[in-house]
N, C-alpha and C positions, 0 to 999 in steps of 0.2 A: 504493499500499500504506499503511495506517495503522500508526503505531506500536503494537505490542501485538496487531496484527491476526493472522488466520490465515496459516499458511505451509504449503506443501507442496513437497516435493523428491522427484523421482523419479530413482533411480539403480540400476545394475547390483548385483545381489547375488551373481553368480558361481554356480559350481557348476552350469553348464548348458553346452549345446553351443556357444552363441555365444562365451561368455568363454573356453571351452577352446581356441579358435583363436588367442587372443592370446599373444604371446611373454612377456608379464608380467602380473601380477595387475591386473585392471582393475575389480574389484568393490569395493563399499562394505561396511563392517562394520556390522551391525545395532547392535553394542554401542556404537559411537561416538555414534549417535543416541540410543540409549537412555539414556546418561549425560546427555544434554541434554533429557531428558523428552519426546522425540517418540515418537508412537505409529507403528507400521508395519503396512502391509498388503502381503503377499507377493502378487505376481501372476505366475502361471506363464503365459507367452505364446509366441509364436514370430514369426519373420520367415517370410513366404511369398513365395517366388519362383515366377515363371511357367515358367522353364526353368532347366535346370541351368547353361546358359552365363550367364544373368543372375546367378545365385548365384555363380558362379566369378569373374565380373568384379567385382562388389560386394565380396565377401569377400576376393578377391584384392587388391583396391585397398587395403583396410584392414589384412589380416593376411599378405599376400604368399603364398608357396607353401603355407603351413599353411592359409590361407583357401581357396585354390583346391582344395587336396587334401581339405578337410573340407566342401566345398560339397555341399548337397543341397536339395531344394525347401522343406521346413520346417526350420528351424533354431531349436531350442528356446532360449528366452531367459527369465531370471527376474529380476524387478525389484522393488524395494521402493518403496512410496509412503510416505515419512516426513511425517507431519503433526503439527501442533501448533495448538492454538486453532481447530480446525475441529470441525463437528459429525460429521464421518466417523469411523467405528470406535468 
């Protein structure tokens, strides 16, 4: 990476099915990056599991009982791509 070169950071934005399984807030504030003059692209996506058992195993590993109980095949996920010094956006 060159000093003054482009930078991009991808982080959770919250207010989605995935982050709602966490016992504490695990999302990033758009305002904190806005103050640093980053641009943001919001991406609405999801995790896609092949079986409910697979979803329960992975989400249970990260979120315990709440993850197992909230497991389903697609789990909505909202991320922000924060960028600065790039041609994107």
